[in-house]
matplotlib code that plots the C-alpha trace (Angstrom):
import matplotlib.pyplot as plt

x = [36.7, 36.0, 35.1, 36.7, 35.3, 37.3, 37.8, 38.9, 41.4, 42.6, 43.0, 45.6, 47.4, 48.2, 49.5, 52.5, 55.4, 55.6, 51.9, 51.2, 51.6, 50.4, 47.6, 44.1, 43.8, 46.9, 45.5, 42.0, 44.0, 45.9, 43.2, 41.1, 44.1, 44.2, 43.0, 42.5, 44.1, 43.4, 46.0, 45.6, 47.6, 51.6, 51.0, 53.9, 53.4, 56.8, 59.9, 63.4, 64.6, 61.3, 60.4, 59.4, 56.4, 53.6, 53.0, 50.9, 48.5, 47.2, 43.6, 43.4, 45.7, 49.5, 52.5, 56.2, 59.1, 62.0, 65.4, 66.6, 70.3, 71.9, 72.3, 68.5, 68.5, 65.8, 65.7, 62.4, 62.7, 59.2, 55.7, 53.4, 49.9, 46.3, 47.3, 51.0, 52.4, 55.0, 57.1, 57.7, 61.2, 59.9, 57.5, 59.9, 62.9, 61.2, 64.1, 64.2, 62.5, 65.3, 63.2, 60.5, 57.0, 54.8, 51.2, 51.2, 47.2, 44.6, 45.2, 43.6, 45.8, 45.4, 47.8, 49.0, 51.3, 53.9, 52.8, 50.0, 52.0, 54.4, 51.5, 50.4, 54.2, 55.1, 52.5, 53.4, 56.8, 55.7, 55.2, 58.3, 60.2, 58.3, 59.3, 62.9, 63.2, 61.3, 63.8, 66.5, 64.9, 64.3, 68.2, 69.2, 66.7, 67.8, 71.4, 70.4, 68.5, 71.4, 73.9, 71.6, 71.5, 74.9, 75.9, 73.0, 73.6, 71.0, 69.2, 68.5, 67.6, 65.3, 63.5, 63.0, 61.4, 59.2, 58.4, 57.4, 55.4, 53.5, 52.2, 51.2, 49.4, 49.2, 46.3, 47.9, 46.7, 48.0, 51.8, 51.2, 50.9, 50.1, 51.6, 50.8, 51.2, 51.2, 55.3, 57.5, 61.2, 62.2, 60.3, 61.7, 64.9, 64.5, 63.8, 66.8, 68.9, 70.4, 69.6, 66.5, 68.9, 70.1, 66.0, 65.5, 68.5, 67.6, 63.9, 64.8, 66.9, 64.1, 61.5, 63.7, 63.8, 59.8, 60.0, 58.5, 56.5, 56.6, 54.1, 51.8, 54.0, 52.6, 54.6, 53.7, 55.2, 54.6, 56.4, 55.9, 57.8, 61.0, 61.1, 61.0, 64.0, 66.1, 65.2, 66.4, 69.4, 72.2, 70.0, 71.2, 74.7, 75.8, 76.9]
y = [111.0, 107.7, 105.1, 101.8, 98.7, 96.1, 93.8, 96.9, 97.5, 94.1, 94.2, 97.6, 95.8, 92.8, 95.0, 95.6, 93.0, 92.6, 91.0, 89.5, 86.0, 86.6, 84.5, 85.8, 86.1, 88.4, 90.4, 90.8, 92.5, 94.7, 95.9, 96.6, 98.4, 100.9, 104.5, 106.8, 110.1, 112.9, 115.3, 118.2, 119.1, 119.8, 118.9, 117.4, 113.7, 113.5, 115.2, 113.3, 113.0, 112.9, 109.7, 106.5, 105.7, 104.1, 102.7, 103.8, 102.9, 105.2, 105.1, 108.1, 110.7, 110.7, 111.0, 111.8, 110.5, 112.5, 114.2, 117.5, 118.9, 121.6, 123.2, 123.0, 120.4, 117.6, 113.8, 111.9, 108.2, 107.3, 108.7, 106.6, 106.3, 104.4, 101.2, 101.6, 100.9, 102.7, 102.9, 99.5, 99.9, 102.6, 100.3, 97.8, 100.0, 103.2, 105.2, 108.3, 108.7, 109.1, 111.0, 113.5, 112.6, 115.3, 115.0, 115.8, 116.2, 115.5, 112.5, 110.2, 107.2, 104.3, 104.0, 101.5, 102.8, 100.9, 100.5, 98.3, 96.6, 95.6, 94.5, 91.8, 91.0, 90.4, 87.7, 85.9, 83.8, 82.9, 86.5, 87.4, 84.4, 85.5, 89.2, 88.0, 86.3, 88.8, 91.6, 89.6, 88.9, 92.7, 93.4, 91.4, 93.2, 96.5, 95.5, 94.6, 97.8, 99.9, 98.1, 99.0, 102.6, 103.0, 101.3, 102.7, 105.8, 108.5, 107.6, 104.1, 105.3, 108.1, 105.3, 103.2, 105.7, 107.0, 103.4, 102.7, 106.0, 104.9, 101.8, 103.6, 106.8, 107.2, 107.2, 104.6, 104.3, 101.9, 102.5, 106.0, 107.4, 110.5, 111.5, 115.2, 117.5, 114.9, 114.9, 118.1, 117.8, 119.1, 116.2, 113.7, 115.3, 114.9, 111.4, 110.4, 112.7, 114.6, 118.4, 119.5, 120.4, 117.0, 115.9, 118.4, 117.8, 113.9, 114.5, 117.2, 114.4, 112.0, 114.4, 114.7, 111.0, 110.8, 108.7, 111.4, 114.7, 117.4, 119.8, 122.1, 121.7, 118.4, 114.7, 112.1, 108.8, 108.7, 105.4, 103.0, 100.3, 102.3, 103.8, 100.4, 99.0, 101.9, 100.9, 97.4, 98.2, 97.7, 95.3, 92.4, 93.9, 95.5, 92.5]
z = [-63.4, -64.6, -62.3, -62.7, -61.2, -59.7, -62.6, -65.0, -62.0, -62.0, -65.7, -65.5, -62.9, -64.7, -67.3, -64.9, -65.3, -61.8, -61.9, -65.1, -63.7, -60.1, -58.7, -58.9, -55.0, -54.9, -57.9, -56.4, -53.2, -54.8, -56.6, -53.6, -52.1, -55.1, -55.7, -58.3, -58.9, -61.4, -62.8, -65.2, -68.4, -67.7, -64.1, -62.3, -60.9, -59.2, -59.5, -59.8, -55.9, -54.6, -52.6, -54.5, -52.6, -55.5, -58.6, -61.0, -64.1, -66.9, -67.2, -69.7, -70.5, -71.3, -68.8, -70.2, -67.9, -68.2, -66.9, -67.0, -66.8, -65.4, -68.5, -69.2, -71.7, -71.3, -72.0, -72.6, -71.4, -72.3, -73.1, -70.8, -72.4, -71.4, -69.8, -69.4, -65.5, -64.3, -61.0, -60.4, -59.0, -56.3, -55.2, -54.4, -52.9, -51.8, -52.7, -54.5, -57.9, -60.6, -63.2, -63.0, -64.5, -66.0, -67.7, -71.4, -71.1, -68.5, -67.1, -64.7, -63.0, -60.9, -57.8, -55.4, -52.5, -51.5, -47.6, -49.4, -51.9, -48.8, -47.0, -49.4, -50.5, -46.7, -46.6, -49.8, -50.3, -53.5, -55.2, -53.7, -55.7, -58.7, -58.6, -57.9, -61.2, -63.0, -62.2, -63.2, -66.7, -67.1, -66.2, -68.7, -71.5, -70.4, -70.9, -74.7, -75.1, -73.7, -76.1, -79.0, -78.4, -78.0, -81.1, -83.5, -85.3, -85.2, -88.6, -87.3, -83.6, -84.9, -87.3, -84.8, -82.3, -85.0, -85.6, -82.0, -81.8, -85.0, -83.4, -80.2, -81.7, -85.3, -87.7, -90.2, -94.2, -96.1, -96.3, -94.5, -91.4, -89.6, -86.2, -86.8, -84.0, -81.4, -80.7, -82.0, -83.1, -79.9, -78.1, -80.7, -79.5, -76.3, -76.5, -78.3, -76.2, -79.3, -80.5, -81.9, -85.2, -85.5, -85.8, -88.0, -90.6, -90.7, -91.2, -94.1, -95.8, -95.1, -96.8, -99.7, -100.0, -99.6, -96.4, -94.2, -94.8, -92.3, -94.1, -92.1, -89.0, -88.4, -89.2, -91.7, -92.4, -96.1, -96.5, -93.5, -95.5, -95.9, -92.7, -91.1, -93.1, -91.6, -88.4, -89.2, -90.7, -87.7, -85.9, -88.0, -88.7, -85.0, -83.2]

ax = plt.figure().add_subplot(projection="3d")
ax.plot(x, y, z, "-o")
ax.set_aspect("equal")
plt.show()
């Protein structure tokens, strides 16, 4: 387990939208109250319905945030990677978790318990006002994203998702990028709430056009420019 000093803890905590602009003394106190947690590959951090009692920041590893249906289908909301922070809403309201969190590989987390956060919040009215303003801004942004998701066709949504994954995970070489086996077609389908067959069909169509390659079981974007053009198609015309 990697040991973090106080400066590293503060830098991670500041990556949360809640704490990006807080005063340094607040950040220092939160860092002093934080702890670390180690999990193995495919281990559950929390399940939907569990008590929302902490905020997490990824030090090393990957965490998948997802939900499942009674029929066994799964939808991936996001993949949290090093530097990402999640669990802010649970930190504020303490209500049950609305999704599951499972590690994709061995993972180390920085944890701030809700009780520790509340002890800081209750003594700082300025922090409270700051958080209210941030939540309003986040709600507006989520509304825009939901509209974008609802009106875009699968090729556009998949192109945007692949572009995001390339930015975060791929090895980029000029106009090409290799994701390899990091994300399977099943995982891509879960991220977009569609069937694996739909993803397979779209990737096959793009493969024929020279945009992607799925040889050897991995995924390579062979023409990033055309993929990004596809991702932008409806952003200018949907509204």
